[in-house]
N, CA, C and O atoms as a GROMACS GRO file, in nm:
protein
  328
    1MET      N    1 -12.963   1.510   6.607
    1MET     CA    2 -12.889   1.589   6.690
    1MET      C    3 -12.754   1.510   6.713
    1MET      O    4 -12.752   1.387   6.727
    2VAL      N    5 -12.643   1.591   6.716
    2VAL     CA    6 -12.512   1.540   6.741
    2VAL      C    7 -12.438   1.637   6.833
    2VAL      O    8 -12.448   1.759   6.816
    3GLU      N    9 -12.365   1.583   6.930
    3GLU     CA   10 -12.278   1.676   7.014
    3GLU      C   11 -12.149   1.687   6.940
    3GLU      O   12 -12.083   1.591   6.901
    4VAL      N   13 -12.119   1.816   6.922
    4VAL     CA   14 -11.988   1.850   6.852
    4VAL      C   15 -11.887   1.910   6.960
    4VAL      O   16 -11.921   2.007   7.027
    5LEU      N   17 -11.772   1.857   6.974
    5LEU     CA   18 -11.663   1.915   7.062
    5LEU      C   19 -11.558   1.968   6.987
    5LEU      O   20 -11.520   1.918   6.882
    6TYR      N   21 -11.503   2.082   7.045
    6TYR     CA   22 -11.401   2.144   6.982
    6TYR      C   23 -11.278   2.158   7.086
    6TYR      O   24 -11.294   2.191   7.203
    7PHE      N   25 -11.160   2.130   7.033
    7PHE     CA   26 -11.039   2.133   7.123
    7PHE      C   27 -10.936   2.226   7.071
    7PHE      O   28 -10.927   2.254   6.951
    8ALA      N   29 -10.850   2.280   7.172
    8ALA     CA   30 -10.739   2.359   7.146
    8ALA      C   31 -10.779   2.483   7.071
    8ALA      O   32 -10.876   2.550   7.109
    9TRP      N   33 -10.705   2.518   6.966
    9TRP     CA   34 -10.722   2.647   6.898
    9TRP      C   35 -10.861   2.646   6.830
    9TRP      O   36 -10.918   2.753   6.811
   10LEU      N   37 -10.919   2.526   6.790
   10LEU     CA   38 -11.054   2.522   6.736
   10LEU      C   39 -11.161   2.583   6.834
   10LEU      O   40 -11.247   2.662   6.797
   11ARG      N   41 -11.146   2.538   6.959
   11ARG     CA   42 -11.238   2.580   7.067
   11ARG      C   43 -11.219   2.737   7.087
   11ARG      O   44 -11.317   2.810   7.107
   12GLU      N   45 -11.094   2.782   7.081
   12GLU     CA   46 -11.060   2.926   7.097
   12GLU      C   47 -11.124   3.008   6.979
   12GLU      O   48 -11.179   3.115   7.004
   13ARG      N   49 -11.117   2.959   6.856
   13ARG     CA   50 -11.162   3.040   6.744
   13ARG      C   51 -11.321   3.039   6.745
   13ARG      O   52 -11.383   3.140   6.713
   14ILE      N   53 -11.383   2.926   6.781
   14ILE     CA   54 -11.527   2.918   6.785
   14ILE      C   55 -11.584   2.980   6.898
   14ILE      O   56 -11.688   3.044   6.885
   15GLY      N   57 -11.522   2.967   7.016
   15GLY     CA   58 -11.569   3.032   7.141
   15GLY      C   59 -11.650   2.938   7.244
   15GLY      O   60 -11.694   2.979   7.352
   16VAL      N   61 -11.662   2.809   7.198
   16VAL     CA   62 -11.736   2.715   7.287
   16VAL      C   63 -11.657   2.585   7.286
   16VAL      O   64 -11.594   2.550   7.186
   17PRO      N   65 -11.660   2.510   7.403
   17PRO     CA   66 -11.608   2.375   7.396
   17PRO      C   67 -11.681   2.268   7.336
   17PRO      O   68 -11.628   2.169   7.284
   18ARG      N   69 -11.821   2.293   7.347
   18ARG     CA   70 -11.909   2.182   7.289
   18ARG      C   71 -12.044   2.248   7.256
   18ARG      O   72 -12.079   2.352   7.311
   19GLU      N   73 -12.116   2.184   7.168
   19GLU     CA   74 -12.247   2.223   7.136
   19GLU      C   75 -12.343   2.119   7.083
   19GLU      O   76 -12.292   2.026   7.021
   20GLN      N   77 -12.462   2.120   7.096
   20GLN     CA   78 -12.563   2.029   7.039
   20GLN      C   79 -12.592   2.097   6.901
   20GLN      O   80 -12.620   2.217   6.891
   21VAL      N   81 -12.581   2.010   6.798
   21VAL     CA   82 -12.600   2.063   6.667
   21VAL      C   83 -12.709   1.979   6.591
   21VAL      O   84 -12.696   1.858   6.574
   22GLU      N   85 -12.805   2.042   6.552
   22GLU     CA   86 -12.920   1.983   6.472
   22GLU      C   87 -12.866   1.989   6.328
   22GLU      O   88 -12.835   2.096   6.276
   23THR      N   89 -12.854   1.876   6.267
   23THR     CA   90 -12.787   1.868   6.128
   23THR      C   91 -12.859   1.763   6.038
   23THR      O   92 -12.914   1.662   6.081
   24THR      N   93 -12.852   1.797   5.913
   24THR     CA   94 -12.897   1.698   5.805
   24THR      C   95 -12.779   1.643   5.728
   24THR      O   96 -12.791   1.576   5.626
   25ALA      N   97 -12.659   1.678   5.787
   25ALA     CA   98 -12.537   1.636   5.708
   25ALA      C   99 -12.524   1.480   5.706
   25ALA      O  100 -12.554   1.410   5.802
   26ALA      N  101 -12.477   1.437   5.592
   26ALA     CA  102 -12.463   1.295   5.567
   26ALA      C  103 -12.328   1.247   5.606
   26ALA      O  104 -12.315   1.132   5.647
   27THR      N  105 -12.221   1.335   5.595
   27THR     CA  106 -12.078   1.306   5.621
   27THR      C  107 -12.027   1.415   5.714
   27THR      O  108 -12.090   1.517   5.742
   28VAL      N  109 -11.907   1.382   5.759
   28VAL     CA  110 -11.826   1.486   5.841
   28VAL      C  111 -11.803   1.612   5.754
   28VAL      O  112 -11.825   1.724   5.799
   29SER      N  113 -11.760   1.591   5.630
   29SER     CA  114 -11.749   1.697   5.539
   29SER      C  115 -11.869   1.794   5.524
   29SER      O  116 -11.856   1.916   5.521
   30ASP      N  117 -11.989   1.729   5.515
   30ASP     CA  118 -12.112   1.800   5.511
   30ASP      C  119 -12.136   1.879   5.630
   30ASP      O  120 -12.181   1.993   5.620
   31LEU      N  121 -12.106   1.823   5.747
   31LEU     CA  122 -12.119   1.882   5.874
   31LEU      C  123 -12.036   2.010   5.873
   31LEU      O  124 -12.086   2.118   5.903
   32ILE      N  125 -11.912   1.997   5.839
   32ILE     CA  126 -11.819   2.115   5.838
   32ILE      C  127 -11.879   2.220   5.747
   32ILE      O  128 -11.885   2.337   5.784
   33ALA      N  129 -11.923   2.182   5.628
   33ALA     CA  130 -11.986   2.285   5.538
   33ALA      C  131 -12.095   2.354   5.605
   33ALA      O  132 -12.104   2.476   5.595
   34GLU      N  133 -12.184   2.281   5.677
   34GLU     CA  134 -12.300   2.352   5.751
   34GLU      C  135 -12.248   2.443   5.856
   34GLU      O  136 -12.299   2.554   5.871
   35LEU      N  137 -12.146   2.402   5.932
   35LEU     CA  138 -12.093   2.480   6.032
   35LEU      C  139 -12.030   2.610   5.982
   35LEU      O  140 -12.046   2.714   6.045
   36LYS      N  141 -11.955   2.606   5.862
   36LYS     CA  142 -11.892   2.720   5.819
   36LYS      C  143 -11.988   2.821   5.773
   36LYS      O  144 -11.950   2.938   5.766
   37THR      N  145 -12.108   2.787   5.740
   37THR     CA  146 -12.211   2.881   5.699
   37THR      C  147 -12.273   2.949   5.816
   37THR      O  148 -12.342   3.048   5.792
   38ARG      N  149 -12.258   2.908   5.941
   38ARG     CA  150 -12.318   2.960   6.054
   38ARG      C  151 -12.268   3.108   6.077
   38ARG      O  152 -12.348   3.201   6.074
   39GLU      N  153 -12.139   3.127   6.099
   39GLU     CA  154 -12.084   3.253   6.147
   39GLU      C  155 -11.943   3.262   6.091
   39GLU      O  156 -11.885   3.158   6.061
   40PRO      N  157 -11.882   3.384   6.076
   40PRO     CA  158 -11.739   3.391   6.038
   40PRO      C  159 -11.644   3.318   6.133
   40PRO      O  160 -11.535   3.282   6.088
   41ARG      N  161 -11.674   3.293   6.258
   41ARG     CA  162 -11.579   3.225   6.349
   41ARG      C  163 -11.567   3.080   6.303
   41ARG      O  164 -11.458   3.023   6.309
   42TYR      N  165 -11.674   3.019   6.258
   42TYR     CA  166 -11.666   2.875   6.217
   42TYR      C  167 -11.594   2.869   6.090
   42TYR      O  168 -11.516   2.775   6.070
   43GLU      N  169 -11.613   2.967   5.997
   43GLU     CA  170 -11.545   2.968   5.876
   43GLU      C  171 -11.392   2.982   5.902
   43GLU      O  172 -11.312   2.917   5.834
   44ALA      N  173 -11.353   3.061   5.995
   44ALA     CA  174 -11.217   3.080   6.027
   44ALA      C  175 -11.153   2.948   6.086
   44ALA      O  176 -11.042   2.908   6.051
   45ALA      N  177 -11.234   2.887   6.177
   45ALA     CA  178 -11.181   2.761   6.248
   45ALA      C  179 -11.159   2.641   6.142
   45ALA      O  180 -11.070   2.556   6.154
   46PHE      N  181 -11.250   2.646   6.040
   46PHE     CA  182 -11.238   2.534   5.944
   46PHE      C  183 -11.173   2.574   5.808
   46PHE      O  184 -11.181   2.499   5.710
   47ALA      N  185 -11.109   2.689   5.804
   47ALA     CA  186 -11.047   2.731   5.682
   47ALA      C  187 -10.944   2.650   5.625
   47ALA      O  188 -10.931   2.644   5.503
   48ASP      N  189 -10.863   2.581   5.714
   48ASP     CA  190 -10.756   2.500   5.669
   48ASP      C  191 -10.780   2.354   5.725
   48ASP      O  192 -10.735   2.324   5.836
   49LEU      N  193 -10.846   2.269   5.655
   49LEU     CA  194 -10.880   2.142   5.703
   49LEU      C  195 -10.762   2.037   5.724
   49LEU      O  196 -10.774   1.938   5.796
   50SER      N  197 -10.654   2.067   5.657
   50SER     CA  198 -10.531   1.996   5.676
   50SER      C  199 -10.486   2.004   5.808
   50SER      O  200 -10.406   1.922   5.851
   51ALA      N  201 -10.534   2.107   5.885
   51ALA     CA  202 -10.482   2.135   6.028
   51ALA      C  203 -10.586   2.083   6.127
   51ALA      O  204 -10.576   2.114   6.246
   52VAL      N  205 -10.689   2.003   6.081
   52VAL     CA  206 -10.802   1.961   6.165
   52VAL      C  207 -10.808   1.810   6.157
   52VAL      O  208 -10.790   1.754   6.049
   53ARG      N  209 -10.832   1.742   6.268
   53ARG     CA  210 -10.862   1.599   6.268
   53ARG      C  211 -10.995   1.584   6.335
   53ARG      O  212 -11.043   1.675   6.403
   54VAL      N  213 -11.053   1.469   6.317
   54VAL     CA  214 -11.183   1.432   6.360
   54VAL      C  215 -11.194   1.295   6.423
   54VAL      O  216 -11.132   1.199   6.376
   55ALA      N  217 -11.274   1.286   6.529
   55ALA     CA  218 -11.302   1.167   6.589
   55ALA      C  219 -11.456   1.143   6.605
   55ALA      O  220 -11.523   1.234   6.653
   56LEU      N  221 -11.510   1.037   6.571
   56LEU     CA  222 -11.646   0.999   6.576
   56LEU      C  223 -11.670   0.902   6.691
   56LEU      O  224 -11.619   0.790   6.690
   57ASP      N  225 -11.748   0.943   6.789
   57ASP     CA  226 -11.770   0.859   6.906
   57ASP      C  227 -11.634   0.812   6.970
   57ASP      O  228 -11.618   0.696   7.008
   58GLN      N  229 -11.543   0.904   6.977
   58GLN     CA  230 -11.412   0.881   7.031
   58GLN      C  231 -11.315   0.783   6.946
   58GLN      O  232 -11.222   0.722   6.999
   59GLU      N  233 -11.343   0.778   6.826
   59GLU     CA  234 -11.256   0.703   6.738
   59GLU      C  235 -11.210   0.792   6.623
   59GLU      O  236 -11.293   0.860   6.563
   60LEU      N  237 -11.079   0.793   6.591
   60LEU     CA  238 -11.016   0.875   6.493
   60LEU      C  239 -11.085   0.831   6.360
   60LEU      O  240 -11.090   0.712   6.329
   61SER      N  241 -11.133   0.925   6.288
   61SER     CA  242 -11.200   0.907   6.161
   61SER      C  243 -11.152   0.992   6.046
   61SER      O  244 -11.047   1.056   6.053
   62ASP      N  245 -11.230   0.994   5.940
   62ASP     CA  246 -11.209   1.070   5.820
   62ASP      C  247 -11.329   1.158   5.787
   62ASP      O  248 -11.444   1.136   5.827
   63PHE      N  249 -11.291   1.259   5.711
   63PHE     CA  250 -11.406   1.358   5.676
   63PHE      C  251 -11.514   1.296   5.582
   63PHE      O  252 -11.623   1.351   5.570
   64SER      N  253 -11.483   1.187   5.520
   64SER     CA  254 -11.577   1.129   5.423
   64SER      C  255 -11.668   1.028   5.493
   64SER      O  256 -11.757   0.975   5.427
   65VAL      N  257 -11.650   0.998   5.624
   65VAL     CA  258 -11.730   0.889   5.690
   65VAL      C  259 -11.871   0.941   5.714
   65VAL      O  260 -11.890   1.055   5.757
   66PRO      N  261 -11.965   0.862   5.687
   66PRO     CA  262 -12.101   0.894   5.717
   66PRO      C  263 -12.131   0.924   5.872
   66PRO      O  264 -12.072   0.860   5.958
   67LEU      N  265 -12.210   1.010   5.899
   67LEU     CA  266 -12.269   1.046   6.036
   67LEU      C  267 -12.369   0.962   6.084
   67LEU      O  268 -12.397   0.976   6.204
   68ALA      N  269 -12.435   0.870   6.013
   68ALA     CA  270 -12.553   0.802   6.057
   68ALA      C  271 -12.520   0.718   6.184
   68ALA      O  272 -12.425   0.641   6.185
   69GLY      N  273 -12.599   0.736   6.288
   69GLY     CA  274 -12.567   0.672   6.415
   69GLY      C  275 -12.467   0.737   6.509
   69GLY      O  276 -12.456   0.694   6.624
   70VAL      N  277 -12.394   0.840   6.464
   70VAL     CA  278 -12.298   0.893   6.547
   70VAL      C  279 -12.346   0.990   6.647
   70VAL      O  280 -12.430   1.073   6.612
   71ARG      N  281 -12.306   0.988   6.763
   71ARG     CA  282 -12.358   1.071   6.874
   71ARG      C  283 -12.266   1.184   6.903
   71ARG      O  284 -12.310   1.288   6.952
   72GLU      N  285 -12.137   1.167   6.875
   72GLU     CA  286 -12.038   1.275   6.912
   72GLU      C  287 -11.933   1.291   6.805
   72GLU      O  288 -11.876   1.192   6.759
   73VAL      N  289 -11.906   1.416   6.765
   73VAL     CA  290 -11.802   1.460   6.673
   73VAL      C  291 -11.706   1.549   6.741
   73VAL      O  292 -11.743   1.654   6.794
   74ALA      N  293 -11.584   1.510   6.740
   74ALA     CA  294 -11.484   1.596   6.808
   74ALA      C  295 -11.392   1.643   6.708
   74ALA      O  296 -11.342   1.561   6.630
   75PHE      N  297 -11.361   1.777   6.701
   75PHE     CA  298 -11.264   1.829   6.609
   75PHE      C  299 -11.140   1.880   6.694
   75PHE      O  300 -11.155   1.939   6.801
   76PHE      N  301 -11.023   1.856   6.640
   76PHE     CA  302 -10.899   1.892   6.716
   76PHE      C  303 -10.784   1.898   6.611
   76PHE      O  304 -10.793   1.844   6.502
   77PRO      N  305 -10.680   1.966   6.651
   77PRO     CA  306 -10.564   1.977   6.568
   77PRO      C  307 -10.479   1.849   6.567
   77PRO      O  308 -10.498   1.766   6.656
   78PRO      N  309 -10.391   1.829   6.475
   78PRO     CA  310 -10.304   1.708   6.475
   78PRO      C  311 -10.231   1.705   6.610
   78PRO      O  312 -10.189   1.806   6.666
   79MET      N  313 -10.219   1.577   6.658
   79MET     CA  314 -10.142   1.558   6.776
   79MET      C  315  -9.991   1.546   6.743
   79MET      O  316  -9.950   1.493   6.640
   80THR      N  317  -9.916   1.598   6.833
   80THR     CA  318  -9.770   1.590   6.818
   80THR      C  319  -9.707   1.509   6.920
   80THR      O  320  -9.747   1.515   7.037
   81GLY      N  321  -9.611   1.434   6.884
   81GLY     CA  322  -9.544   1.348   6.979
   81GLY      C  323  -9.440   1.413   7.054
   81GLY      O  324  -9.396   1.522   7.017
   82GLY      N  325  -9.393   1.350   7.167
   82GLY     CA  326  -9.294   1.415   7.239
   82GLY      C  327  -9.245   1.330   7.348
   82GLY      O  328  -9.157   1.371   7.424
   0.00000   0.00000   0.00000
């Protein structure tokens, strides 16, 4: 079980800020693939992965990173400076 958090427009498209997800995914990419098969709203949220960033246990990460031992996965759009 992993806690998945969604921020900004990802949260708006999916409709929830966070959820507990039972997953067999080995990597972040695998988790995204599982989520996309749930409902069209997930497919829409993850349609363009170049516009999505991920943090594992609050550390910026990569889609190829293994999920073993991870408790929290956060998805958000790229941050802009200002």
